[in-house]
C-alpha positions as CSV (number, residue, x, y, z in Angstrom):
1,M,0.2,130.5,128.0
2,E,0.7,127.6,130.5
3,I,3.7,125.6,131.4
4,R,2.9,122.0,132.5
5,R,4.5,118.6,132.5
6,L,4.7,116.5,129.4
7,V,1.8,114.2,128.5
8,P,2.1,111.4,125.8
9,A,-0.1,113.2,123.3
10,D,2.6,116.0,123.2
11,V,5.3,113.8,121.9
12,D,4.6,114.1,118.0
13,R,4.1,117.8,118.3
14,I,7.4,118.2,120.2
15,V,9.3,116.3,117.6
16,R,7.9,118.4,114.8
17,L,8.6,121.7,116.4
18,S,12.0,120.7,117.4
19,L,12.8,119.9,113.8
20,A,11.5,123.3,112.7
21,A,13.3,125.2,115.4
22,W,16.6,123.2,115.0
23,G,16.5,123.5,110.9
24,P,18.5,126.9,111.2
25,V,21.1,125.3,113.4
26,F,21.8,122.6,111.0
27,A,21.8,125.0,108.0
28,S,24.5,126.9,110.0
29,F,26.5,123.7,110.5
30,R,26.3,122.9,106.8
31,A,27.6,126.5,106.1
32,I,30.5,126.2,108.4
33,L,31.3,122.6,107.6
34,G,30.7,122.8,103.9
35,D,28.7,120.1,102.0
36,A,31.0,117.0,102.0
37,L,31.9,117.2,105.7
38,Y,28.5,118.1,106.7
39,E,26.9,115.1,104.8
40,R,29.6,112.9,106.5
41,V,28.7,114.1,110.0
42,H,25.0,114.6,109.6
43,P,23.6,112.3,106.8
44,D,20.0,112.5,107.9
45,W,19.9,115.1,110.7
46,E,16.1,115.1,110.9
47,A,15.8,111.3,111.6
48,D,18.6,111.5,114.1
49,Q,17.2,114.4,115.8
50,A,13.7,113.0,115.8
51,A,15.1,109.7,117.5
52,S,17.1,111.9,120.1
53,V,14.3,114.0,121.0
54,R,11.9,110.8,121.4
55,D,14.6,109.2,123.5
56,A,15.1,112.3,125.7
57,L,11.4,112.5,126.2
58,D,11.2,108.8,127.3
59,R,14.3,109.2,129.8
60,H,14.3,112.5,131.3
61,E,11.7,115.0,132.8
62,T,10.0,117.5,130.3
63,W,7.9,120.5,130.7
64,V,6.0,122.2,127.8
65,E,4.4,125.6,127.2
66,V,1.1,125.6,125.6
67,D,-0.6,128.5,123.8
68,D,-4.2,129.4,124.7
69,G,-5.5,126.8,122.2
70,G,-3.6,124.3,123.9
71,V,-0.9,123.7,121.2
72,V,2.7,123.0,122.5
73,A,4.7,126.1,121.7
74,G,8.1,124.8,123.2
75,F,9.5,122.3,125.5
76,V,12.4,121.7,128.0
77,N,13.9,118.5,128.9
78,V,16.0,118.1,132.0
79,V,18.4,115.4,133.2
80,F,18.6,115.3,137.1
81,D,21.5,114.0,139.1
82,V,20.2,114.6,142.8
83,A,23.1,112.7,144.4
84,A,25.6,115.1,142.6
85,R,23.1,118.0,143.2
86,S,23.4,118.9,139.4
87,A,21.0,118.9,136.6
88,E,21.4,119.6,133.0
89,I,18.9,121.2,130.4
90,H,19.4,118.5,127.9
91,M,17.1,119.9,125.2
92,I,14.9,122.9,124.7
93,A,13.1,124.1,121.5
94,V,10.6,126.7,120.7
95,D,8.3,126.4,117.7
96,P,9.5,129.2,115.2
97,A,6.2,130.7,115.0
98,A,6.4,131.3,118.8
99,Q,9.9,132.5,119.0
100,R,11.0,135.7,120.3
101,R,8.0,135.9,122.8
102,G,9.9,134.7,125.8
103,V,8.9,131.0,125.7
104,G,12.6,129.9,125.8
105,S,13.2,132.1,128.9
106,R,10.1,131.0,130.6
107,L,10.9,127.3,130.1
108,T,14.4,127.9,131.1
109,E,13.2,129.5,134.3
110,V,10.8,126.5,135.1
111,A,13.7,124.1,134.6
112,L,15.9,126.2,137.1
113,D,13.1,126.5,139.6
114,E,12.4,122.7,139.4
115,M,16.4,122.3,140.0
116,R,16.2,124.6,143.1
117,S,13.2,122.8,144.5
118,R,15.2,119.5,144.3
119,G,18.3,121.0,146.3
120,I,20.2,121.3,143.0
121,D,23.1,123.9,143.2
122,L,24.7,123.3,139.8
123,A,22.8,123.8,136.4
124,I,24.5,123.1,133.2
125,V,23.4,123.6,129.6
126,A,25.5,123.3,126.5
127,T,24.9,124.9,123.2
128,G,26.8,125.7,120.1
129,G,29.0,128.7,119.3
130,D,27.8,128.9,115.6
131,P,25.4,131.6,114.4
132,G,22.4,129.2,114.4
133,H,22.7,128.9,118.3
134,A,22.9,132.7,119.0
135,A,19.3,133.0,120.4
136,A,20.0,130.0,122.7
137,R,23.3,131.6,124.0
138,A,21.3,134.8,124.6
139,T,18.6,133.0,126.5
140,Y,21.2,131.2,128.7
141,E,23.3,134.2,129.4
142,K,20.0,136.3,130.4
143,A,19.2,133.4,132.9
144,G,22.6,133.8,134.3
145,F,24.6,131.0,132.9
146,T,28.4,131.5,132.3
147,G,29.7,130.4,129.0
148,I,32.9,128.4,128.8
149,P,34.2,128.1,125.2
150,Q,34.6,124.9,123.6
151,V,35.6,124.0,120.1
152,W,34.6,120.8,118.2
153,Y,36.9,120.0,115.3
154,A,36.1,117.6,112.2
155,K,37.9,116.5,109.2
156,T,37.0,114.1,106.4
157,L,40.2,111.8,105.5
């Protein structure tokens, strides 16, 4: 395994793996919200997420972990605010075929190391409290992040 910076040829693979990785998250959202509210909030989550990933890759710094065959197994996308000495792990995803092998933890550590090298002293990451985000929460807690509970409410009218 190797971690390196994103190259343009990685983008389509990252979009595909992120949709596969986040499928269970959106299934969790559907189970919590119910079909009607879910469809109102996320009418086409795959198209929306694909666009969000492409935008993030264009706008922020990204590192990928590739397997021995050169296939991207996961990515981390970071927003830096050097003036505020803060940075946010904006997106991170691991291909389901590579999950539970430490890829997310390694990518998180690369992001944190890069933050430290730039004099950043506040690292931020946000994730959901639903069952679909349990692995993400475990990864961030293992890396030393402190969770702050937040609740998002929605209701169809």
